[in-house]
C-alpha positions as CSV (number, residue, x, y, z in Angstrom):
1,M,14.0,-2.5,9.8
2,A,12.4,-0.2,7.5
3,L,11.2,-0.7,3.1
4,H,14.2,0.2,0.9
5,P,14.2,2.9,-0.9
6,E,15.0,1.3,-4.5
7,L,11.9,-1.2,-3.6
8,L,9.6,1.8,-3.2
9,T,11.3,3.5,-6.3
10,I,9.9,0.6,-8.9
11,L,7.0,-1.1,-6.8
12,A,3.7,0.0,-8.9
13,C,-0.2,-0.4,-7.9
14,P,-1.1,-3.5,-9.7
15,K,-4.3,-2.7,-10.8
16,C,-3.4,0.6,-12.4
17,K,0.2,0.6,-12.4
18,G,0.1,4.3,-10.4
19,Q,2.5,5.7,-8.4
20,L,2.4,4.4,-4.6
21,T,3.0,6.5,-1.6
22,V,3.8,5.3,1.6
23,L,1.5,5.8,4.6
24,G,2.4,6.2,8.2
25,Q,5.5,4.4,9.6
26,E,5.3,2.2,6.4
27,E,2.2,1.1,7.4
28,G,0.4,0.6,3.7
29,L,1.8,2.0,-0.2
30,A,-1.3,4.3,-0.8
31,C,-2.4,4.4,-5.0
32,A,-4.8,7.7,-5.0
33,A,-6.1,7.1,-8.4
34,C,-7.6,3.5,-7.0
35,S,-8.1,4.3,-3.5
36,L,-6.9,1.6,-2.7
37,V,-4.1,0.8,-0.2
38,Y,-1.5,-2.0,0.2
39,P,-0.5,-3.4,3.5
40,V,2.6,-4.0,4.8
41,R,3.0,-7.0,7.1
42,E,6.7,-7.9,8.5
43,E,8.0,-5.3,6.2
44,I,6.9,-6.6,3.3
45,P,4.5,-5.4,1.2
46,V,1.4,-7.0,0.1
47,M,0.9,-6.2,-3.6
48,L,-2.3,-8.4,-4.1
49,I,-5.5,-6.7,-5.2
50,D,-7.4,-8.9,-3.4
51,E,-5.5,-8.1,0.1
52,A,-5.6,-4.3,-1.1
53,V,-7.6,-1.8,1.5
54,P,-10.3,0.4,0.4
55,R,-8.5,3.9,1.6
56,A,-11.6,5.6,3.4
57,K,-11.8,1.9,5.3
58,W,-8.1,2.5,6.0
59,D,-8.4,6.1,7.4
60,Q,-11.1,4.5,9.4
61,G,-8.5,2.4,10.9
62,L,-9.7,-0.7,9.0
63,R,-6.4,-2.7,8.0
64,E,-8.1,-5.7,6.6
65,V,-10.9,-6.4,3.7
């Protein structure tokens, strides 16, 4: 089951309130302004700043802080 499209329209970055972009096969939600990725675990976006992964590390394959 995929993330509900309506959910994606209302979610915003918890840090800067910026727009989020879906990465890969809905593995994460990226904020371009903060360069952070919020992971999606078991189809649930983890929208906690402390759980966010820097985009550079995410692109290297590191999915956890």
